[in-house]
NUVO-866989 format. One record per residue: residue number from 0; residue in three letters; z negated, y, x of N, C-alpha, C, CB in turn. Coordinates in Angstrom, 2 decimals, m for minus. Glycine has a CB too. Layout:
# residues N
[atom NUM 'ALA' [Z Y X] [Z Y X] [Z Y X] [Z Y X]]
...
END
This chain:
# residues 194
[atom 0 'UNK' [0.01 m0.95 0.88] [0.15 m0.04 0.15] [0.03 1.16 0.49] [m0.40 m0.21 m0.60]]
[atom 1 'UNK' [0.61 1.33 2.32] [0.50 2.23 2.75] [2.07 3.32 2.48] [0.00 1.78 4.04]]
[atom 2 'UNK' [1.18 4.53 2.58] [2.37 5.65 2.37] [3.30 5.63 3.51] [1.80 7.19 2.25]]
[atom 3 'UNK' [4.69 6.15 3.30] [5.55 6.37 4.22] [5.37 7.98 4.81] [6.93 6.03 3.59]]
[atom 4 'UNK' [5.03 7.86 6.09] [4.98 9.41 6.19] [5.77 10.53 5.88] [4.86 9.64 7.18]]
[atom 5 'UNK' [7.55 10.11 6.38] [8.24 10.96 5.63] [7.85 11.32 4.06] [9.45 10.45 5.72]]
[atom 6 'UNK' [7.31 10.88 3.49] [7.30 10.82 1.74] [6.05 11.83 1.39] [6.92 8.99 0.99]]
[atom 7 'UNK' [5.25 11.90 2.57] [4.35 12.87 1.63] [4.37 13.98 1.72] [3.18 12.78 1.64]]
[atom 8 'UNK' [4.97 14.62 2.71] [5.39 16.28 2.56] [6.35 16.36 1.38] [6.24 16.97 4.03]]
[atom 9 'UNK' [7.17 15.32 0.89] [8.11 15.86 m0.34] [7.37 15.36 m1.69] [9.83 15.16 m0.27]]
[atom 10 'UNK' [6.43 14.44 m1.67] [5.40 14.59 m2.99] [4.80 15.53 m2.76] [4.38 13.57 m3.36]]
[atom 11 'UNK' [3.84 16.20 m1.97] [3.31 17.36 m1.68] [3.89 18.54 m2.29] [3.30 17.48 m0.43]]
[atom 12 'UNK' [5.19 18.83 m1.86] [6.14 19.78 m1.82] [5.70 19.74 m3.63] [7.91 19.35 m1.04]]
[atom 13 'UNK' [6.48 18.53 m4.20] [6.86 18.72 m5.58] [5.81 18.75 m6.31] [7.70 17.80 m6.10]]
[atom 14 'UNK' [4.07 18.52 m6.18] [3.40 18.72 m6.68] [2.74 19.92 m6.54] [3.01 17.95 m6.66]]
[atom 15 'UNK' [2.91 20.77 m5.50] [2.64 22.13 m4.85] [3.59 23.07 m6.22] [3.41 22.24 m2.83]]
[atom 16 'UNK' [5.00 22.85 m6.31] [5.56 23.21 m7.53] [5.34 23.40 m8.60] [6.08 22.81 m7.76]]
[atom 17 'UNK' [4.95 22.12 m8.85] [4.63 22.17 m10.00] [3.55 23.06 m10.71] [4.47 21.13 m10.14]]
[atom 18 'UNK' [2.25 22.61 m9.89] [0.97 23.33 m9.74] [1.48 24.89 m9.74] [0.11 22.85 m8.28]]
[atom 19 'UNK' [2.50 25.26 m9.14] [2.77 26.81 m8.79] [3.54 27.58 m10.60] [4.30 26.84 m7.04]]
[atom 20 'UNK' [4.18 26.26 m10.92] [4.79 27.03 m12.41] [3.97 26.63 m13.47] [6.39 26.59 m12.90]]
[atom 21 'UNK' [3.18 25.97 m13.52] [1.84 25.59 m14.61] [0.78 26.86 m14.42] [0.90 23.87 m14.11]]
[atom 22 'UNK' [0.36 27.35 m12.89] [m0.44 28.25 m12.67] [0.20 29.66 m12.92] [m0.93 28.03 m11.41]]
[atom 23 'UNK' [1.29 29.54 m13.06] [2.41 30.93 m13.02] [2.32 31.61 m11.52] [1.91 32.35 m14.33]]
[atom 24 'UNK' [2.58 31.12 m10.56] [2.13 31.65 m8.94] [3.64 32.16 m9.18] [1.61 30.32 m7.29]]
[atom 25 'UNK' [4.12 32.77 m8.06] [5.17 33.53 m7.67] [5.34 33.60 m5.85] [4.89 34.99 m8.40]]
[atom 26 'UNK' [5.44 31.78 m5.74] [5.87 31.49 m4.70] [7.50 31.31 m4.59] [5.14 30.46 m4.39]]
[atom 27 'UNK' [7.71 31.75 m3.62] [9.36 31.13 m3.48] [9.74 29.97 m2.74] [10.26 32.10 m2.82]]
[atom 28 'UNK' [10.64 29.17 m2.58] [10.44 27.69 m2.14] [10.32 27.73 m0.40] [11.90 26.66 m2.73]]
[atom 29 'UNK' [10.75 28.37 0.11] [10.43 28.52 1.65] [8.75 28.68 1.85] [11.27 29.98 2.30]]
[atom 30 'UNK' [7.88 29.38 0.94] [6.57 29.37 1.00] [5.84 28.32 0.36] [6.18 30.46 0.59]]
[atom 31 'UNK' [6.42 27.66 m0.40] [6.17 26.16 m0.96] [6.10 25.16 0.12] [7.35 25.69 m1.95]]
[atom 32 'UNK' [7.20 25.40 0.73] [7.55 23.92 1.87] [6.51 24.24 2.75] [9.29 23.77 2.86]]
[atom 33 'UNK' [6.43 25.39 3.18] [5.51 25.80 4.26] [4.11 25.33 4.07] [5.49 27.26 4.37]]
[atom 34 'UNK' [3.76 25.75 2.71] [2.58 25.35 2.27] [2.17 23.65 2.19] [2.55 25.99 0.98]]
[atom 35 'UNK' [3.14 22.98 1.93] [3.12 21.29 2.09] [3.19 21.10 3.55] [4.51 20.42 1.32]]
[atom 36 'UNK' [3.72 21.71 4.33] [3.98 20.86 5.71] [2.64 21.06 6.33] [5.33 21.44 6.80]]
[atom 37 'UNK' [1.81 22.81 6.15] [0.25 22.63 6.38] [m0.68 21.64 5.63] [m0.35 23.87 6.12]]
[atom 38 'UNK' [m0.31 21.62 4.43] [m1.24 20.84 3.74] [m1.16 18.95 4.29] [m0.81 21.16 1.99]]
[atom 39 'UNK' [m0.43 18.62 4.78] [0.36 17.71 4.71] [m0.63 16.53 5.62] [1.88 18.20 5.25]]
[atom 40 'UNK' [m1.19 17.00 6.81] [m2.58 16.07 7.39] [m3.62 16.06 6.46] [m3.31 16.65 8.76]]
[atom 41 'UNK' [m4.40 17.51 5.92] [m5.19 16.98 5.44] [m5.28 16.48 3.83] [m5.94 17.68 5.84]]
[atom 42 'UNK' [m4.12 16.14 3.28] [m3.33 15.37 2.48] [m3.42 13.41 2.76] [m1.80 16.08 2.81]]
[atom 43 'UNK' [m3.03 13.44 4.35] [m2.91 12.43 4.32] [m4.39 11.41 4.67] [m1.81 12.40 5.07]]
[atom 44 'UNK' [m5.16 12.58 5.05] [m6.33 12.22 5.63] [m7.28 11.82 4.35] [m6.88 13.43 6.57]]
[atom 45 'UNK' [m6.85 12.70 3.18] [m7.84 12.37 1.65] [m7.25 10.87 1.33] [m7.44 13.70 m0.02]]
[atom 46 'UNK' [m5.41 11.09 1.58] [m5.18 9.42 0.91] [m5.70 8.50 1.68] [m3.67 8.88 0.76]]
[atom 47 'UNK' [m5.71 8.08 3.04] [m6.65 7.38 4.18] [m8.12 7.00 3.49] [m6.93 8.53 5.60]]
[atom 48 'UNK' [m8.61 8.17 3.38] [m10.02 8.08 3.13] [m10.50 7.22 1.88] [m10.50 9.45 2.98]]
[atom 49 'UNK' [m9.35 7.84 0.50] [m9.41 6.96 m0.62] [m9.10 5.35 m0.43] [m8.47 7.53 m1.58]]
[atom 50 'UNK' [m8.13 5.37 0.08] [m7.60 3.73 0.46] [m8.71 3.11 1.04] [m6.28 3.55 1.61]]
[atom 51 'UNK' [m9.79 3.58 1.77] [m10.68 2.84 2.52] [m11.61 2.82 1.81] [m11.00 3.21 3.72]]
[atom 52 'UNK' [m11.94 3.55 0.70] [m13.23 3.42 m0.05] [m12.80 2.17 m1.45] [m13.77 5.25 m0.69]]
[atom 53 'UNK' [m11.37 2.39 m1.56] [m10.93 1.43 m2.63] [m11.05 m0.24 m1.99] [m9.22 1.88 m3.10]]
[atom 54 'UNK' [m10.77 m0.59 m0.44] [m11.03 m1.41 0.30] [m12.49 m2.03 0.35] [m10.63 m0.93 1.29]]
[atom 55 'UNK' [m13.55 m0.89 m0.11] [m15.06 m1.22 0.59] [m15.26 m1.66 m0.50] [m16.20 m0.12 1.21]]
[atom 56 'UNK' [m14.55 m1.40 m1.89] [m15.06 m2.17 m3.11] [m14.20 m3.28 m3.45] [m15.18 m1.31 m4.33]]
[atom 57 'UNK' [m13.52 m3.78 m3.39] [m13.00 m5.01 m2.99] [m14.11 m6.29 m2.99] [m12.41 m4.76 m1.59]]
[atom 58 'UNK' [m14.01 m7.31 m4.20] [m14.70 m8.47 m4.22] [m14.77 m9.16 m2.66] [m13.99 m9.37 m5.30]]
[atom 59 'UNK' [m16.13 m9.76 m2.58] [m16.69 m10.28 m1.53] [m16.18 m11.92 m1.92] [m18.39 m9.89 m1.41]]
[atom 60 'UNK' [m15.69 m12.64 m0.90] [m15.18 m13.66 m0.97] [m16.59 m14.66 m0.29] [m13.69 m13.54 m0.23]]
[atom 61 'UNK' [m17.21 m15.56 m0.97] [m18.09 m16.38 m0.70] [m17.89 m18.16 m1.29] [m19.26 m15.61 m1.22]]
[atom 62 'UNK' [m18.44 m18.44 m0.77] [m18.55 m20.23 m0.98] [m19.89 m21.01 m1.43] [m18.28 m20.97 0.50]]
[atom 63 'UNK' [m19.62 m21.71 m2.63] [m20.97 m22.27 m2.56] [m21.27 m23.31 m1.90] [m21.41 m22.54 m3.60]]
[atom 64 'UNK' [m22.61 m23.27 m1.48] [m22.89 m24.32 0.09] [m24.21 m25.39 m0.98] [m23.96 m22.97 2.19]]
[atom 65 'UNK' [m24.29 m26.43 0.01] [m25.69 m27.22 m0.48] [m26.86 m27.20 m0.45] [m25.85 m28.03 m0.22]]
[atom 66 'UNK' [m27.03 m25.96 0.29] [m28.78 m25.10 m0.48] [m29.30 m25.55 1.00] [m30.04 m26.11 m2.43]]
[atom 67 'UNK' [m28.69 m26.06 2.21] [m29.11 m26.09 3.05] [m29.05 m24.56 3.88] [m28.63 m27.16 3.46]]
[atom 68 'UNK' [m29.53 m24.74 4.87] [m29.27 m23.05 5.90] [m28.35 m23.54 6.59] [m30.59 m22.28 7.09]]
[atom 69 'UNK' [m27.33 m22.51 6.86] [m26.08 m22.97 7.91] [m26.52 m23.71 9.31] [m25.21 m21.53 8.42]]
[atom 70 'UNK' [m27.37 m23.15 9.77] [m27.91 m24.04 10.82] [m28.11 m24.94 10.88] [m28.64 m23.96 11.20]]
[atom 71 'UNK' [m28.98 m25.80 9.84] [m29.32 m27.04 9.73] [m28.16 m27.84 8.95] [m30.65 m27.08 9.09]]
[atom 72 'UNK' [m27.22 m27.43 8.30] [m26.26 m28.32 7.61] [m25.80 m29.15 8.56] [m25.13 m27.66 6.93]]
[atom 73 'UNK' [m25.30 m30.54 8.37] [m24.65 m31.58 9.79] [m23.05 m30.96 9.25] [m24.97 m34.03 9.67]]
[atom 74 'UNK' [m22.49 m30.80 10.37] [m20.98 m30.74 10.75] [m20.40 m32.10 11.41] [m20.74 m29.52 11.82]]
[atom 75 'UNK' [m19.40 m32.74 10.49] [m18.82 m33.82 10.71] [m17.31 m33.70 11.07] [m19.07 m34.57 9.65]]
[atom 76 'UNK' [m17.08 m34.39 11.96] [m15.27 m35.02 11.99] [m15.32 m35.93 11.59] [m14.36 m35.31 13.20]]
[atom 77 'UNK' [m14.10 m36.05 10.93] [m13.44 m37.05 9.80] [m12.26 m37.70 9.97] [m13.17 m36.43 8.63]]
[atom 78 'UNK' [m12.32 m38.71 10.06] [m11.16 m39.44 10.20] [m10.64 m40.49 9.18] [m11.29 m40.03 11.31]]
[atom 79 'UNK' [m9.70 m41.41 8.89] [m9.50 m42.39 7.99] [m8.54 m43.37 9.06] [m8.79 m41.79 6.46]]
[atom 80 'UNK' [m8.99 m44.97 9.08] [m8.04 m45.82 10.04] [m8.60 m47.12 8.74] [m8.56 m46.00 12.28]]
[atom 81 'UNK' [m7.32 m47.52 8.31] [m7.01 m48.69 7.70] [m7.77 m48.74 6.53] [m7.20 m49.82 8.51]]
[atom 82 'UNK' [m7.76 m47.75 5.18] [m8.78 m47.85 4.51] [m10.21 m47.56 4.46] [m8.71 m48.58 4.40]]
[atom 83 'UNK' [m10.53 m47.09 5.85] [m12.17 m46.78 6.64] [m12.20 m45.45 6.49] [m12.45 m47.17 8.45]]
[atom 84 'UNK' [m13.08 m44.43 5.62] [m13.16 m42.91 5.89] [m14.33 m43.56 7.20] [m13.84 m41.57 4.27]]
[atom 85 'UNK' [m14.15 m42.71 8.04] [m15.49 m42.42 9.21] [m15.29 m41.22 9.35] [m15.56 m43.16 10.78]]
[atom 86 'UNK' [m16.94 m40.91 9.11] [m17.24 m39.27 9.24] [m18.67 m39.53 10.55] [m17.91 m38.32 7.19]]
[atom 87 'UNK' [m18.16 m38.54 11.50] [m19.11 m38.39 12.67] [m19.69 m37.05 13.19] [m18.48 m38.92 13.74]]
[atom 88 'UNK' [m20.87 m37.02 12.95] [m21.73 m36.12 13.25] [m20.90 m35.41 14.86] [m23.39 m36.96 13.34]]
[atom 89 'UNK' [m20.95 m33.91 14.59] [m20.32 m33.64 16.01] [m20.87 m33.73 17.00] [m19.89 m32.63 16.23]]
[atom 90 'UNK' [m22.22 m33.92 17.03] [m23.07 m34.34 17.92] [m23.03 m35.36 18.61] [m23.94 m34.38 17.54]]
[atom 91 'UNK' [m22.86 m36.52 18.00] [m22.95 m38.00 18.25] [m22.30 m38.45 18.93] [m22.84 m38.73 17.44]]
[atom 92 'UNK' [m22.75 m39.21 19.87] [m22.24 m39.32 21.06] [m21.60 m40.72 20.74] [m23.28 m39.17 22.28]]
[atom 93 'UNK' [m20.26 m41.27 21.01] [m19.97 m42.54 20.26] [m20.27 m43.96 20.73] [m18.68 m42.54 20.05]]
[atom 94 'UNK' [m20.95 m43.31 22.30] [m21.55 m44.75 22.70] [m22.72 m44.81 22.52] [m21.43 m45.20 23.98]]
[atom 95 'UNK' [m23.32 m43.89 21.74] [m25.02 m43.75 21.41] [m24.93 m45.55 20.16] [m25.58 m41.44 20.12]]
[atom 96 'UNK' [m26.45 m46.23 20.16] [m26.61 m47.04 19.57] [m25.92 m47.21 17.85] [m27.81 m47.00 19.82]]
[atom 97 'UNK' [m25.77 m45.88 17.20] [m25.01 m46.00 16.15] [m23.66 m45.73 16.49] [m25.44 m45.23 15.15]]
[atom 98 'UNK' [m23.12 m45.38 17.23] [m21.53 m45.62 17.36] [m21.19 m46.95 17.84] [m20.85 m44.60 18.35]]
[atom 99 'UNK' [m22.25 m47.45 18.80] [m21.86 m49.40 18.75] [m22.07 m49.88 17.71] [m22.68 m50.49 19.64]]
[atom 100 'UNK' [m22.44 m49.79 16.77] [m22.98 m50.63 15.43] [m21.79 m50.16 14.59] [m24.71 m50.18 14.69]]
[atom 101 'UNK' [m21.43 m48.63 14.46] [m19.87 m48.27 14.04] [m18.83 m48.90 13.86] [m19.35 m47.64 14.68]]
[atom 102 'UNK' [m19.15 m49.09 15.60] [m17.27 m49.95 15.98] [m17.69 m51.43 15.35] [m16.61 m50.23 18.36]]
[atom 103 'UNK' [m18.67 m52.02 15.62] [m18.42 m53.38 14.81] [m18.47 m53.59 13.13] [m19.48 m54.30 15.33]]
[atom 104 'UNK' [m18.75 m52.50 12.65] [m18.66 m52.31 11.24] [m17.48 m51.90 10.85] [m19.55 m51.48 10.76]]
[atom 105 'UNK' [m16.71 m51.08 11.71] [m15.04 m50.87 11.33] [m14.48 m52.24 11.45] [m14.10 m49.78 12.45]]
[atom 106 'UNK' [m14.64 m52.66 12.14] [m13.26 m54.17 12.12] [m13.05 m54.96 11.35] [m13.27 m55.22 12.97]]
[atom 107 'UNK' [m14.88 m54.88 10.09] [m14.73 m55.56 8.75] [m13.69 m54.77 8.05] [m16.09 m55.63 7.90]]
[atom 108 'UNK' [m13.13 m56.29 7.04] [m12.08 m55.63 6.10] [m13.03 m54.67 4.32] [m10.82 m57.39 5.57]]
[atom 109 'UNK' [m14.32 m55.34 4.75] [m15.51 m55.16 3.22] [m15.96 m53.33 3.35] [m17.59 m56.55 3.52]]
[atom 110 'UNK' [m15.74 m52.69 4.69] [m15.88 m51.30 4.87] [m15.23 m50.69 4.43] [m15.89 m50.87 5.78]]
[atom 111 'UNK' [m15.81 m49.49 3.57] [m14.22 m48.50 3.19] [m15.13 m46.91 3.60] [m13.42 m48.62 0.75]]
[atom 112 'UNK' [m16.10 m47.03 4.55] [m17.04 m45.82 4.62] [m18.08 m45.80 5.69] [m17.76 m45.68 3.35]]
[atom 113 'UNK' [m18.28 m45.11 6.60] [m19.11 m45.16 7.73] [m19.66 m43.60 7.51] [m18.26 m45.56 9.25]]
[atom 114 'UNK' [m20.87 m43.23 7.81] [m21.37 m42.21 8.36] [m22.56 m41.98 9.28] [m21.48 m41.65 7.54]]
[atom 115 'UNK' [m21.82 m41.32 10.58] [m22.63 m41.33 11.62] [m23.56 m39.80 12.03] [m21.66 m41.79 12.72]]
[atom 116 'UNK' [m24.92 m39.70 11.27] [m25.41 m38.58 11.21] [m25.99 m38.25 12.23] [m26.04 m38.43 10.35]]
[atom 117 'UNK' [m26.80 m39.03 13.23] [m27.24 m39.14 15.03] [m27.16 m40.24 15.29] [m28.67 m38.74 15.63]]
[atom 118 'UNK' [m27.90 m40.32 16.27] [m27.58 m41.23 17.24] [m28.24 m42.72 17.22] [m27.88 m40.57 18.42]]
[atom 119 'UNK' [m29.13 m42.59 15.68] [m29.64 m43.72 15.38] [m29.82 m43.89 13.99] [m30.72 m43.90 16.04]]
[atom 120 'UNK' [m28.98 m43.21 13.32] [m28.77 m43.62 11.82] [m26.92 m43.09 11.52] [m30.19 m42.57 10.62]]
[atom 121 'UNK' [m27.29 m44.69 10.57] [m25.54 m44.73 9.74] [m25.46 m44.91 8.69] [m24.52 m45.69 10.02]]
[atom 122 'UNK' [m24.51 m44.79 8.11] [m24.58 m45.08 6.60] [m23.58 m46.09 6.54] [m24.29 m43.82 5.57]]
[atom 123 'UNK' [m23.36 m47.18 5.73] [m21.98 m48.01 5.56] [m22.37 m48.51 4.40] [m21.51 m49.19 6.67]]
[atom 124 'UNK' [m20.72 m48.26 4.01] [m20.18 m48.37 2.44] [m19.55 m49.60 2.91] [m19.06 m47.03 1.64]]
[atom 125 'UNK' [m19.75 m50.94 1.74] [m19.16 m52.04 1.79] [m18.28 m51.95 0.58] [m20.08 m53.16 1.88]]
[atom 126 'UNK' [m17.50 m53.13 0.20] [m17.43 m53.69 m1.04] [m16.74 m55.32 m0.62] [m16.45 m52.61 m2.13]]
[atom 127 'UNK' [m17.91 m55.72 m1.14] [m17.69 m57.26 m1.04] [m17.45 m58.15 m1.67] [m18.32 m57.74 m0.75]]
[atom 128 'UNK' [m16.30 m59.32 m1.61] [m16.03 m59.83 m2.40] [m16.48 m61.05 m3.35] [m15.35 m59.81 m2.00]]
[atom 129 'UNK' [m17.80 m61.51 m2.59] [m18.49 m62.22 m3.01] [m19.60 m62.07 m2.82] [m18.23 m63.06 m2.82]]
[atom 130 'UNK' [m21.05 m62.89 m3.31] [m22.46 m62.86 m3.40] [m22.38 m63.45 m1.37] [m23.31 m64.19 m5.05]]
[atom 131 'UNK' [m21.54 m64.45 m1.36] [m22.06 m64.90 0.29] [m21.45 m63.60 1.16] [m21.20 m66.70 0.99]]
[atom 132 'UNK' [m20.38 m63.18 0.66] [m20.07 m61.44 1.66] [m21.33 m60.71 1.70] [m18.83 m60.11 0.80]]
[atom 133 'UNK' [m21.79 m60.30 0.69] [m22.78 m59.52 0.27] [m24.41 m59.89 1.31] [m22.84 m59.86 m1.49]]
[atom 134 'UNK' [m24.45 m61.13 1.17] [m25.64 m61.93 2.10] [m25.04 m61.85 3.35] [m26.00 m63.62 1.73]]
[atom 135 'UNK' [m24.20 m61.61 3.91] [m23.57 m61.90 5.41] [m23.77 m60.60 5.89] [m21.88 m62.42 5.56]]
[atom 136 'UNK' [m23.67 m58.92 5.21] [m23.83 m58.10 5.15] [m25.28 m57.60 5.51] [m23.32 m57.98 4.28]]
[atom 137 'UNK' [m25.61 m58.11 4.41] [m27.45 m58.20 3.96] [m28.13 m58.44 5.87] [m27.96 m60.34 2.45]]
[atom 138 'UNK' [m27.53 m59.38 6.18] [m28.07 m60.32 7.75] [m27.25 m59.63 8.60] [m27.73 m62.23 7.95]]
[atom 139 'UNK' [m26.39 m59.27 8.63] [m25.79 m58.36 10.11] [m26.56 m57.18 10.15] [m24.02 m57.80 10.10]]
[atom 140 'UNK' [m27.26 m56.36 8.76] [m27.68 m55.22 9.30] [m28.88 m54.92 9.11] [m27.05 m54.29 8.98]]
[atom 141 'UNK' [m30.05 m56.29 9.10] [m30.85 m56.72 9.01] [m32.10 m55.70 7.65] [m31.01 m56.94 10.48]]
[atom 142 'UNK' [m31.24 m56.04 6.40] [m31.43 m55.45 5.33] [m32.16 m56.81 4.88] [m30.14 m54.77 4.57]]
[atom 143 'UNK' [m33.58 m56.81 4.24] [m34.29 m57.59 3.55] [m33.97 m57.49 2.33] [m35.46 m57.46 3.71]]
[atom 144 'UNK' [m33.27 m58.62 1.75] [m32.82 m58.23 0.26] [m34.22 m58.08 m1.03] [m31.65 m59.63 m0.24]]
[atom 145 'UNK' [m35.26 m58.27 m0.53] [m35.81 m57.52 m1.31] [m35.84 m56.41 m1.74] [m36.43 m57.56 m1.18]]
[atom 146 'UNK' [m35.21 m55.27 m0.54] [m35.40 m53.98 m0.85] [m34.20 m53.70 m1.45] [m35.76 m53.11 0.24]]
[atom 147 'UNK' [m33.60 m54.69 m1.80] [m31.99 m54.07 m2.61] [m32.57 m53.22 m3.78] [m30.73 m55.56 m3.45]]
[atom 148 'UNK' [m31.39 m52.21 m3.99] [m32.06 m51.77 m5.26] [m30.11 m51.39 m5.93] [m33.59 m50.02 m4.98]]
[atom 149 'UNK' [m30.88 m52.36 m7.29] [m29.31 m52.08 m8.39] [m28.88 m50.77 m9.07] [m29.38 m52.98 m9.78]]
[atom 150 'UNK' [m28.00 m50.00 m8.77] [m27.85 m48.19 m9.73] [m26.51 m48.54 m10.05] [m27.96 m46.25 m8.66]]
[atom 151 'UNK' [m26.43 m48.59 m11.57] [m24.64 m48.28 m11.73] [m24.24 m49.46 m11.11] [m23.84 m46.77 m10.86]]
[atom 152 'UNK' [m22.56 m49.28 m10.55] [m22.25 m50.17 m10.50] [m22.30 m50.47 m8.85] [m21.20 m50.20 m11.29]]
[atom 153 'UNK' [m23.32 m49.72 m8.28] [m23.79 m49.88 m6.50] [m25.28 m50.64 m6.39] [m24.04 m48.05 m5.62]]
[atom 154 'UNK' [m24.98 m51.17 m5.30] [m26.60 m51.64 m4.70] [m26.36 m50.87 m3.22] [m26.97 m53.80 m4.50]]
[atom 155 'UNK' [m28.17 m50.29 m2.95] [m28.47 m50.08 m1.81] [m29.30 m50.51 m1.44] [m28.52 m49.25 m1.53]]
[atom 156 'UNK' [m29.69 m50.16 m0.04] [m30.57 m50.78 0.88] [m30.57 m50.07 2.43] [m30.12 m52.32 0.93]]
[atom 157 'UNK' [m32.01 m50.10 3.18] [m32.04 m49.75 4.71] [m32.55 m50.60 4.89] [m32.58 m48.64 5.37]]
[atom 158 'UNK' [m31.79 m50.57 6.36] [m32.07 m52.14 7.04] [m32.30 m51.73 8.75] [m30.37 m53.45 6.78]]
[atom 159 'UNK' [m32.71 m52.23 9.98] [m32.57 m51.81 11.29] [m32.12 m52.77 11.56] [m33.52 m51.38 12.08]]
[atom 160 'UNK' [m31.18 m52.02 12.60] [m30.27 m53.17 13.47] [m30.43 m52.72 14.94] [m28.46 m53.21 13.03]]
[atom 161 'UNK' [m30.82 m53.74 15.75] [m30.51 m52.44 17.64] [m30.94 m51.56 16.89] [m28.57 m51.84 18.65]]
[atom 162 'UNK' [m32.19 m51.15 16.89] [m33.14 m49.90 16.61] [m31.97 m49.02 15.70] [m33.78 m48.96 18.30]]
[atom 163 'UNK' [m31.37 m48.98 15.38] [m30.19 m48.03 14.27] [m30.81 m48.21 13.08] [m28.42 m48.61 14.06]]
[atom 164 'UNK' [m31.17 m47.37 12.24] [m31.60 m47.50 10.78] [m30.21 m47.42 10.17] [m32.70 m46.28 10.20]]
[atom 165 'UNK' [m29.95 m48.33 8.79] [m28.86 m48.64 8.54] [m29.50 m48.22 7.20] [m28.20 m50.00 8.97]]
[atom 166 'UNK' [m28.24 m47.54 6.60] [m28.28 m47.35 5.07] [m27.21 m47.91 4.40] [m28.31 m45.96 4.67]]
[atom 167 'UNK' [m27.38 m48.60 3.90] [m26.04 m49.95 3.55] [m25.92 m49.58 1.74] [m26.84 m52.31 3.95]]
[atom 168 'UNK' [m24.54 m49.19 1.43] [m24.33 m49.22 0.36] [m23.44 m50.37 m0.18] [m23.99 m48.12 0.17]]
[atom 169 'UNK' [m23.87 m50.84 m1.41] [m22.53 m51.92 m1.69] [m21.96 m51.72 m3.32] [m23.12 m53.81 m1.48]]
[atom 170 'UNK' [m20.62 m51.37 m3.21] [m19.81 m50.93 m4.11] [m19.53 m52.16 m5.35] [m18.54 m50.44 m3.31]]
[atom 171 'UNK' [m19.67 m52.37 m6.35] [m19.67 m53.43 m7.23] [m20.25 m54.68 m7.06] [m18.62 m53.65 m7.46]]
[atom 172 'UNK' [m21.51 m54.19 m6.17] [m22.30 m55.71 m5.98] [m22.91 m56.03 m7.31] [m23.63 m55.72 m4.76]]
[atom 173 'UNK' [m23.64 m55.14 m8.35] [m23.96 m55.20 m9.28] [m23.56 m56.76 m10.30] [m23.56 m53.98 m9.57]]
[atom 174 'UNK' [m22.18 m56.61 m10.50] [m20.92 m57.45 m10.81] [m21.31 m58.62 m10.10] [m19.43 m56.85 m10.32]]
[atom 175 'UNK' [m21.41 m58.92 m8.95] [m21.58 m59.96 m8.30] [m22.66 m60.85 m8.65] [m21.64 m59.61 m7.18]]
[atom 176 'UNK' [m24.07 m60.18 m8.98] [m24.97 m60.57 m9.36] [m25.32 m61.20 m10.64] [m25.43 m59.85 m9.13]]
[atom 177 'UNK' [m24.11 m61.35 m11.46] [m24.20 m61.66 m13.07] [m24.37 m63.40 m12.62] [m22.43 m61.07 m14.29]]
[atom 178 'UNK' [m24.21 m63.52 m11.49] [m23.80 m65.35 m11.65] [m25.39 m65.40 m10.89] [m21.90 m66.35 m10.46]]
[atom 179 'UNK' [m26.60 m65.18 m11.67] [m28.07 m65.46 m11.38] [m28.26 m66.98 m10.56] [m28.92 m65.48 m12.94]]
[atom 180 'UNK' [m27.61 m68.26 m11.12] [m28.32 m69.12 m10.45] [m27.54 m69.22 m8.81] [m28.37 m70.54 m11.38]]
[atom 181 'UNK' [m26.34 m68.64 m8.39] [m25.74 m68.58 m7.45] [m26.35 m67.60 m6.63] [m24.55 m68.46 m7.73]]
[atom 182 'UNK' [m26.63 m66.90 m7.31] [m27.58 m65.36 m6.16] [m28.92 m65.89 m5.60] [m28.26 m63.62 m7.31]]
[atom 183 'UNK' [m29.57 m66.95 m6.98] [m30.70 m67.68 m6.36] [m30.73 m68.38 m5.44] [m31.19 m68.32 m6.96]]
[atom 184 'UNK' [m29.53 m69.16 m5.56] [m29.38 m70.47 m4.47] [m29.29 m69.90 m3.17] [m27.99 m71.47 m4.68]]
[atom 185 'UNK' [m28.71 m68.58 m2.96] [m28.21 m67.52 m1.44] [m29.49 m67.00 m1.36] [m26.83 m66.04 m1.56]]
[atom 186 'UNK' [m30.57 m67.37 m2.27] [m32.05 m66.40 m1.58] [m31.95 m64.95 m1.59] [m32.35 m66.67 0.12]]
[atom 187 'UNK' [m30.43 m64.46 m2.87] [m30.47 m63.17 m2.59] [m31.46 m62.77 m3.75] [m29.01 m62.46 m2.54]]
[atom 188 'UNK' [m32.27 m63.37 m4.42] [m33.05 m62.77 m5.55] [m33.77 m64.22 m5.73] [m32.09 m62.04 m6.99]]
[atom 189 'UNK' [m35.20 m63.94 m6.69] [m35.82 m64.90 m6.78] [m35.44 m65.68 m7.87] [m36.95 m64.61 m6.74]]
[atom 190 'UNK' [m35.67 m67.21 m7.87] [m34.95 m68.16 m8.78] [m35.88 m67.43 m10.22] [m35.22 m70.19 m8.31]]
[atom 191 'UNK' [m34.74 m68.01 m11.24] [m35.05 m67.67 m12.73] [m36.65 m68.53 m12.85] [m33.60 m68.37 m13.99]]
[atom 192 'UNK' [m37.72 m68.34 m13.69] [m38.94 m69.23 m13.94] [m38.70 m69.86 m15.14] [m40.31 m68.51 m14.01]]
[atom 193 'UNK' [m39.04 m71.09 m15.14] [m38.32 m71.81 m16.56] [m40.02 m71.49 m17.51] [m37.64 m74.20 m16.27]]
END
């Protein structure tokens, strides 16, 4: 919205000419032109000032955050490979215990997501195809089957493997538990009492 510097004297000249007619001032064209050229600098300054004020009133862009202070909000690098989304904290070394465990998990076809928050904490999301596969995950990640919590279409549990805290999320696992006899045989749930 910048003004063409050559147009300011012309617009000012036209405005002064109209003002002279309305006020019935007896100014000839050379006097109006001299006045327009003399006032061009101050008028340009007024235009620049009004544009700057208009820019100050423009809306401020903002974003909604999670509520954590920006300095404490973890930052992640995200990647996807073979259907597995991996989020690694920017300050996490991939040779750390959590990084080593993530490399082992990434090779398994059931894994859909990994999250490394720090060197000793990992989140693993799996979609096991059977109760046997779910039991394998519980064993591999050091999760006590009695700590598994079913919520909706997922099962969650926390375990510990090689000094790493593991937050395990099993998508569609509750549907696998529908065969309670098979789950009891695999020691995933307590046998039904008669």
